[in-house]
Each structure stands twice: as C-alpha cells, then as structure tokens.
N, C-alpha and C positions, 0 to 999 in steps of 0.2 A: 168451624170449629176447632177449639183448642185441643192439641195432642197430649195424652198423658204418658208420662215415661212407663213403658211396659216392664222395664226391670223393677222399677219400684210399685208400679201399680197391683201385682201380684199380691193377694191378701197377706200372706205370710211375709213377705218381703217387706211390704208397706208397715207391719207392725213392727218388723225389726228396724227399720230404718227410722220410724217416729220413736222408738225406745230409744235408739243411740242418739237421736238430736236432742234429746232431753238432756244429755251430758254436756259439761263443758267444752268448749273447743280443747282439743287434745287430750281429753280424759279418754280412758278405756274402762270397760267392765270385763269381768271375768266371765268365760264362756259357760261355766256352770250358774252363774248367778242370772246371766242372760236367758239362759234355758227356763229357769225356772221362773223368771219374770214373765216369760212369753206362754209357758206352758206348753212347750213343744219337745217333742223326742230330740236327743242327740244327733241323730241321723237326719231329720227333717231340718233343723236348724242348720246343720253343717253344708246342706245341699244348697239352702237359701243364701247361706254367708258366702259359698262359692260363687254363685252367680252374681252377688254384690261386689265382691272382690275382683271377679274378672271384668267389671264395668268399671271398677276404680272408686266404688262408693264407701267400702269399708277397709279398714286396716287390720290385718291379722298379726299379732305378735306372739311368739312361742317364747317361754322363758320359764325360769324355774324359782319357785318360793322354796327355798332351802332345796330339799331334795326332790319335791314334788313338781312335776311339769304343770304349768300353767299356760293356758290360751287366753289372750287379751284381745277384746275386739272394741274397735272405735269407729267412728264416722270419718271419713277422709273429708279434706275440704271440698273436694269435687263432689262427694257424696251430699254433704251440707248446703251446697248449691243447688244441686239437683232436686233435694227434697224441698227446698224454698220455692224453686220454680214449679215443682209438682203441686205444693198447696197452693201457691199463686193461680195455677190453671183450674184448680178444683174450685177455689172460690168464685173464679170467672165463670165457671159452668153452672154454679149455684146461684149467684146474682148477677146475671148478664146486665150490660148497660141497657138501659131503656132505650128503645128505638125512638126515632123522632116522628113524632105524629104529624101525619099528611094533611094539610088545610083543605 
C-alpha cells in the first residue's frame, strides 16, 4: 500500500499546502490573507505552518510593509515536490492499476 506523507495528510496542513501550491513557484502570500482563505484562526494556522516549516515544506519570511510588520508564506521546492508525490499517491489509491486476470 502507498504511504501518505503524515505531515501533509493532516486536514488543516493539506488545506495549507494545497492553497500554497496554487501560487506560482517562488510567490508568497501574506499570513492574514492565507488565514482568511482557509478560515482558520491565527493560532491554529501558526501551529500548522510551524509543522510544515520544520519539515522544510514552507518558507516563512518576516518583513515590513512601510512600518507594518508582514509575514509572508510560500511553498518551498521541497514542499512542492512532497505535495506532487502526495497527490500521485492519492490518485494511485483512488484508481489502482487493475490486477491481471487469472486464466
């Protein structure tokens, strides 16, 4: 049986990674915008982003827009590859190769 990445497989993290995968490679989204899109609390989103960051799947950068601090989140190359593998594994589970019929 195909193994699913446990870091991505948690529902909230899957939603985060799927949303970030829709961005162009190298693009980032502001934390409040991601929070709004996912309808998650700041604390809940932070916890899941930390887990994804620890796995090397997301990149988080802190900057300023004028005098206002801004946190930007993007999917790393490793995260994009992990998500592609995850989706391939899901597809394989949903549409397994037909077994050869025995004569």
